[in-house]
N, C-alpha and C positions, 0 to 999 in steps of 0.2 A: 504493499500500500504506500501511496505517496500522497502529498499535498493534503495531509490530515488536518482538519479543523474540527475541534470539538467544544461543546459548551454543556450546559445543564440539560441533559437528557437527549443529546443528539450528537451526531458525528457526521462529517462529510469527508469523502476521500476518493482516491482513484485507485482502482485495482489495476496492477501492471504485471505483465509476464511476457514470455517469448514462447510462441507456439513451435512445435517440431519443425515446421518448414522454415523457421527463422523470422517469420512476421511478428510484429509487436502486438500485444494485447493491452488496451487501455480502456477501462470502463468506469465512468463516474458512478459513484454509489453514495447512499446516505443511510444512516442508522438512526432510528428513533426508539428511545427507551422510555417506557410508561412505568411510573412508580406510584404506588398508593400505599400509605401508612409505612413508608420506608422499605417496602418490598417491591421488587420488579414484577409487574404484572403482565407486561407484553413488551416484546422486542419485534420491531419491523425493519426490514432491510429492503431498500430499494435500489436496483441496479439498472442501468441503461442496457437492456438485453440486446438491443440492436448492435451494440459494440462487441457482443460476444458471439457473433455469428461465426467466426473462424473456430472458436472453441466448439460450439454446438456442431459444426460440419465435421469435426474430428470424432465427436461422440456418436455420430451417425443418426 
């Protein structure tokens, strides 16, 4: 992960990697953490899946 920015209950970042064919993988993402009574009740992660097309192609 790069370009990590975090605050109270959220984080934004970019997932990075290199695919077997040498092409770059970069996918912006965000994480939202919901807390009630001091306990985590829900975690949501959002990823720009259009940027994962190369990865999905490898998985068939």
